[in-house]
Structure formats: C-alpha cells, structure tokens
Legacy VTK file of the C-alpha trace (Angstrom):
# vtk DataFile Version 3.0
C-alpha trace
ASCII
DATASET POLYDATA
POINTS 305 float
13.116 21.537 0.199
15.650 19.341 1.725
14.576 15.585 0.222
15.615 15.352 4.276
12.020 16.555 5.232
9.061 13.892 5.135
6.149 16.994 5.663
2.970 16.767 7.793
0.218 17.948 6.196
-3.800 18.669 6.583
-5.674 16.612 4.912
-8.683 18.524 4.446
-6.666 21.563 4.070
-5.112 19.904 1.435
-8.559 19.169 -0.350
-9.978 22.292 -0.144
-7.247 23.819 -2.499
-5.058 25.447 1.080
-2.297 26.969 -1.197
0.160 25.997 2.123
-1.001 22.324 1.865
-0.610 22.426 -1.758
2.554 23.688 -1.852
3.398 21.537 1.263
2.537 18.190 -0.887
3.802 19.473 -4.364
7.060 19.509 -2.555
6.621 15.845 -0.980
5.637 14.521 -4.210
8.162 15.389 -6.062
11.015 15.259 -3.662
11.621 13.341 -1.214
8.205 11.065 -2.802
6.341 10.595 1.398
4.639 12.667 3.349
1.815 11.974 6.243
-1.128 13.684 6.709
-3.680 14.123 8.888
-6.682 15.443 10.070
-8.571 13.014 7.715
-11.915 11.415 6.859
-10.656 7.941 8.542
-10.745 8.458 12.594
-8.335 7.266 15.230
-10.806 4.621 16.270
-11.458 3.349 12.981
-7.609 2.948 12.484
-7.475 0.731 16.223
-10.535 -1.087 15.298
-8.852 -2.737 12.128
-5.327 -2.648 13.794
-7.562 -5.055 16.417
-8.839 -7.502 13.840
-5.713 -7.963 11.997
-4.257 -8.364 15.584
-6.784 -10.761 16.503
-6.478 -12.903 12.941
-1.948 -12.833 13.307
-2.821 -14.501 16.488
-4.306 -17.728 16.073
-2.651 -21.156 14.900
-0.990 -21.354 11.525
-2.940 -24.148 11.155
-5.988 -21.914 11.552
-5.152 -19.720 9.340
-3.880 -22.147 6.817
-7.214 -22.478 4.975
-6.546 -18.875 3.722
-3.577 -19.048 2.512
-2.860 -17.193 0.063
-0.062 -20.136 -2.095
-3.017 -22.028 -2.793
-5.125 -19.805 -4.399
-2.683 -18.669 -6.985
-3.619 -14.938 -6.638
-3.036 -11.783 -3.389
-6.182 -12.650 -1.373
-5.974 -14.041 2.101
-3.133 -14.638 3.993
0.579 -14.610 3.241
2.836 -16.785 5.913
5.902 -15.413 7.177
8.340 -16.182 3.982
5.537 -16.021 1.487
7.121 -12.371 -0.324
10.210 -11.849 -1.892
10.610 -8.352 -2.848
14.696 -8.000 -2.977
15.810 -10.498 -5.359
19.178 -10.068 -3.734
17.603 -10.398 -0.202
16.058 -13.540 1.531
12.127 -13.777 1.548
10.614 -11.401 4.316
9.640 -12.503 7.541
6.379 -11.007 7.768
3.013 -12.429 8.026
0.143 -10.328 5.580
-3.166 -10.359 4.622
-4.579 -9.384 2.037
-8.055 -8.334 0.040
-9.989 -5.599 -2.335
-12.513 -4.891 -4.419
-15.344 -7.196 -4.204
-17.378 -7.732 -7.374
-20.399 -9.494 -7.960
-19.833 -13.545 -8.836
-20.761 -13.702 -12.032
-19.067 -11.058 -12.584
-15.956 -12.156 -16.017
-13.675 -9.085 -14.277
-12.998 -12.239 -11.411
-10.931 -14.330 -13.397
-8.379 -11.631 -13.197
-5.977 -11.831 -10.406
-6.379 -8.180 -9.696
-10.488 -8.571 -9.147
-10.401 -12.574 -7.600
-12.895 -13.158 -4.896
-12.068 -12.711 -1.428
-10.800 -15.293 1.154
-12.947 -14.763 4.748
-11.944 -16.337 7.957
-15.368 -16.604 10.244
-12.739 -16.399 13.056
-12.033 -13.173 14.690
-15.497 -12.497 14.320
-16.706 -9.084 12.701
-13.644 -9.370 10.693
-14.696 -9.261 7.493
-17.459 -6.142 7.957
-14.741 -4.045 9.349
-12.519 -4.775 6.824
-14.772 -4.158 4.445
-16.061 -0.941 5.764
-13.017 0.261 6.081
-11.865 -0.411 3.099
-14.685 1.529 1.068
-13.815 4.847 3.510
-10.273 4.519 2.465
-10.589 3.984 -1.671
-12.888 6.806 -1.462
-10.648 8.919 0.222
-7.588 8.294 -1.074
-9.231 9.038 -4.806
-9.968 12.477 -3.163
-6.351 12.594 -1.754
-4.406 11.790 -5.084
-6.653 13.716 -7.176
-5.686 16.406 -5.145
-1.842 16.010 -5.176
-1.783 14.791 -8.303
-3.176 18.479 -9.249
-0.448 20.273 -6.529
2.451 18.372 -8.240
1.048 20.598 -11.737
-0.939 17.605 -13.301
-4.593 17.530 -13.754
-6.354 16.286 -11.375
-9.520 15.356 -13.024
-7.822 13.475 -15.373
-7.589 10.345 -12.981
-11.023 10.486 -11.270
-12.352 8.111 -13.587
-9.673 5.657 -13.982
-10.560 4.687 -10.717
-14.494 3.622 -10.259
-13.433 -0.057 -9.884
-9.969 0.363 -8.550
-6.681 -2.280 -8.220
-6.766 -1.690 -4.832
-5.695 -4.143 -2.127
-6.083 -3.820 1.632
-2.989 -5.319 3.427
-2.387 -6.050 7.012
0.970 -6.400 7.404
2.375 -8.168 11.020
6.043 -7.522 11.606
7.241 -9.998 14.175
10.412 -8.801 16.938
13.301 -9.555 14.640
14.046 -12.987 15.095
17.340 -14.119 16.731
18.483 -15.910 13.070
17.494 -12.754 11.175
20.780 -11.424 9.341
22.426 -9.051 6.867
20.065 -10.102 4.379
16.687 -10.620 6.308
14.477 -7.599 6.678
10.394 -7.530 7.714
10.432 -6.249 4.205
13.328 -5.638 2.406
13.763 -2.286 -0.057
11.840 -1.976 -2.886
9.375 0.223 -4.416
5.531 0.308 -4.524
4.931 -0.572 -7.301
1.224 1.413 -8.028
-0.131 4.545 -7.570
-0.869 5.704 -4.244
-0.085 4.003 -0.657
-2.003 4.955 2.015
-0.578 3.563 5.093
-2.065 3.560 8.701
0.059 2.659 11.325
-0.537 1.154 14.668
2.383 4.051 15.481
5.851 1.935 16.321
8.681 3.159 14.330
10.505 1.047 11.816
9.320 2.207 8.743
12.552 3.532 6.861
12.968 5.737 3.411
15.877 6.023 1.912
17.219 9.233 1.008
18.123 10.768 -2.250
21.523 11.630 -1.805
21.705 8.311 0.335
21.009 7.603 4.223
17.867 6.263 5.682
15.399 8.643 7.156
12.940 7.081 9.632
9.095 8.043 9.205
5.862 7.150 10.897
2.875 8.187 12.099
0.195 7.831 15.049
-3.207 5.776 14.619
-5.832 8.763 12.603
-2.815 9.790 10.892
-1.432 8.019 7.446
1.987 8.108 5.927
1.899 8.314 1.868
3.752 7.173 -0.896
3.764 6.520 -4.153
4.716 3.908 -6.997
6.186 3.044 -10.018
3.146 3.044 -11.860
2.249 7.065 -11.427
5.623 7.690 -11.536
5.604 6.266 -14.899
2.026 7.918 -15.998
2.926 11.399 -14.675
6.705 11.415 -16.977
8.624 10.973 -13.655
7.338 14.684 -12.215
5.867 12.315 -8.729
8.264 10.126 -7.543
8.502 6.109 -5.785
11.007 6.384 -3.332
12.795 2.919 -2.359
11.665 2.038 1.897
12.103 -0.458 4.103
11.710 -2.244 7.258
14.401 -3.813 8.882
12.374 -5.293 11.252
11.463 -3.753 14.814
12.628 -4.765 18.220
8.875 -5.582 19.409
5.827 -6.528 17.237
4.278 -4.359 14.898
1.188 -3.612 12.066
0.625 -1.641 9.632
-2.062 -1.735 7.250
-1.275 0.305 3.694
-3.984 0.622 1.015
-2.352 -0.190 -2.146
-4.928 2.423 -4.601
-4.192 1.467 -8.013
-6.715 2.388 -10.832
-8.601 0.018 -13.311
-7.594 -2.618 -14.990
-7.943 -1.118 -18.966
-6.417 2.060 -17.995
-3.894 3.417 -19.975
-0.929 3.910 -17.072
1.831 5.105 -20.082
3.286 8.850 -19.974
0.743 11.367 -20.027
0.809 12.786 -23.388
2.757 9.668 -24.788
0.517 8.211 -27.452
1.659 4.899 -25.752
-0.115 1.788 -24.406
0.305 0.344 -21.124
-2.378 -1.214 -19.739
-2.302 -1.213 -16.183
-3.237 -4.630 -14.926
-0.701 -6.085 -17.488
1.808 -4.174 -14.755
0.887 -4.713 -11.657
0.338 -8.710 -12.679
4.056 -9.194 -13.353
4.798 -7.449 -10.597
3.256 -9.307 -8.499
4.441 -12.181 -9.878
8.206 -11.145 -9.523
6.724 -10.146 -6.229
4.648 -13.128 -4.522
6.764 -16.381 -3.592
4.030 -19.191 -4.420
3.654 -16.896 -8.231
7.223 -16.740 -8.999
8.355 -20.093 -8.567
8.952 -20.608 -12.132
LINES 1 306
305 0 1 2 3 4 5 6 7 8 9 10 11 12 13 14 15 16 17 18 19 20 21 22 23 24 25 26 27 28 29 30 31 32 33 34 35 36 37 38 39 40 41 42 43 44 45 46 47 48 49 50 51 52 53 54 55 56 57 58 59 60 61 62 63 64 65 66 67 68 69 70 71 72 73 74 75 76 77 78 79 80 81 82 83 84 85 86 87 88 89 90 91 92 93 94 95 96 97 98 99 100 101 102 103 104 105 106 107 108 109 110 111 112 113 114 115 116 117 118 119 120 121 122 123 124 125 126 127 128 129 130 131 132 133 134 135 136 137 138 139 140 141 142 143 144 145 146 147 148 149 150 151 152 153 154 155 156 157 158 159 160 161 162 163 164 165 166 167 168 169 170 171 172 173 174 175 176 177 178 179 180 181 182 183 184 185 186 187 188 189 190 191 192 193 194 195 196 197 198 199 200 201 202 203 204 205 206 207 208 209 210 211 212 213 214 215 216 217 218 219 220 221 222 223 224 225 226 227 228 229 230 231 232 233 234 235 236 237 238 239 240 241 242 243 244 245 246 247 248 249 250 251 252 253 254 255 256 257 258 259 260 261 262 263 264 265 266 267 268 269 270 271 272 273 274 275 276 277 278 279 280 281 282 283 284 285 286 287 288 289 290 291 292 293 294 295 296 297 298 299 300 301 302 303 304
C-alpha cells in the first residue's frame, strides 16, 4: 500500500482473524508504521472519562501540581512540567505538560528499585483520579497485548512468542496536555518534536483534535487523528529491532495546535528482563536497559549530566 494512507481497521475483526483486517494490519505495520482502530473493548465513555480526569489535573495551578513533579523523583512517574522533555536534541524542550503512571507492584517488590517500575504518584485532587487511571491502565494493557500479538501474526511474526513476555509490562500511561501554541514559539519549538517511540506498541487515545503528524517515507507529513473511542496505533524502536526491521517505527510530531488538546498514549513495553534482540539472532538486548537509555536521553531531569 502507499505510505500516504493510514488504514482504519476494525479491531474486533483483527482479533478474530478476519483476513481483510489482517492484511490491512500487515500493510500498516510493515509500511507506514501507523494505523487507527475502532470497535475496541475501550468505550468512548471510558476514554472521555480519562481525558476529563487528566484535564482536571492539568487545570490545577502549578503549586498544586508541584508535589508530584517527576523531576524530584528521578523516575518517570507523576507530573512533567512544560519543558521537562526534549525528544529531539536539535529542538527546544517540548512545551507540553504530561502526567505519567505505570504498573503498580507491591511496596516490598524488589523490582520497584527500577525506575520502570517506580511507585506511582497519585494526587488527591481531582477526586477519583487514581481510580480512573488504574482501571483504564488495566483494560488498556490487556487490549494492547491482544492487539500486539494479532498485528505480529499478521505481519509474519509469531504472535504467541510475545504473549508471555508482557505479564509484568514496563507500560507507561501518559496524559499529554498541549496548550494553544504560544506566541513566542519559533521553528524549534514543538508540542512534541519529531521522534520515534522507544518501545513496542503505542495505543493512543485523543480528544479528537488534529495535531499529530506522521512523516512519509518519501518526505512530507500525514495528519492523523481519531475520535474518542478510536485509537491511533504505532510502533517503537524496540519492536522494529525485535522483528528484524519487519515492523516499522515511524517518526512523528505535534507542532502545536491553535487550541488546547489532550492525548493519552499507552506506551506498551515488555517485562524488564525480556530479550528484545532481533528474533533468531542469538544476541542479547535487555528491554529495561534499552528503555532506560532512551528515557535518560529524553527527560531533562535525567539528562542534565
């Protein structure tokens, strides 16, 4: 298929093995590296509730968000203020705000010593924030695993190979708040600058607003959006490496909208000790080490040295 097209796929049909859905997923995964999916287990009402919860948090004054500032924790949990990330070293730090959470382990679990399994930071306000995000995280990670295995199968990989490697996923759920593009923003200022995702599969919910752009293989940009209850799917550097380049990680960006916008990506990544070296290569590449390296290059509070 042409990389100008980003296919829209019935997720239930894909998970059921429908031939047309599998072919569309194969073409998307091995071509443009993006697709949108609809008819998923995550309802429009659930997505809107999650977006509303993030909006209520981002609307708080900075002094109320400061106790949850991830720059104080040395990990990637909690609030990221504007300028806390720099995904492109040739651009200025991104002017969006974020709030990150991940898999919750028992307090005495030794894995909590790793930043990828750090304890979540939950504010008391807005009311119900933690419960809404925990519930969504559980359902979204279950769906993401089914989707990843189905897409891998469709692309010519063995989906069953991946399933046992995601029972303690280094999954990161994020709320992105993109304000209206500031008057001072120049050519090196972005909501999020051009980048590829670091991990495996990204399940992106949005409020339906435009803003996300995908780079064409031959140059130029393709706008992509999805209404609440539909999702943008793309793939990260780890999965491209893991599948010997079969599944593609494609650069994308958000220049910045002319109105405020919220998106909710789930960055779905395997267990910390998964070997993500190219399948069949006999090599070793630890998943946690790969992600820690990329995070340390992105989070400003981790890369100051």
